[in-house]
C-alpha positions, 0 to 999 in steps of 0.5 A: 678684644684681640684680633684673634677673637676679632678674626674668629667672630668675623670668620664665623660669620662669613662662614655661616653665609656660605652654608645658609645661604649665597656665599657671593654675599660674603664676596661681595662685602669683602670686595665693596667699596660701599658701606657695608653695615646693612650687609654685615647685620644680615650675615650676623642674623644668618649666623645666628640662623646657622647656630640655631640649625646647628642646635637642632 
């Protein structure tokens, strides 16, 4: 996977959080030194929710 595609995917997920939830979660994700796996899974779920809202 190219860095451009990776950036697009991550950017889309971070953008989704600002559209359907609290954007501070994305800021915390980017600025935290803690393990972020669970937070990122939550963002992926929110991105999926945003996609389904777009289709409606």
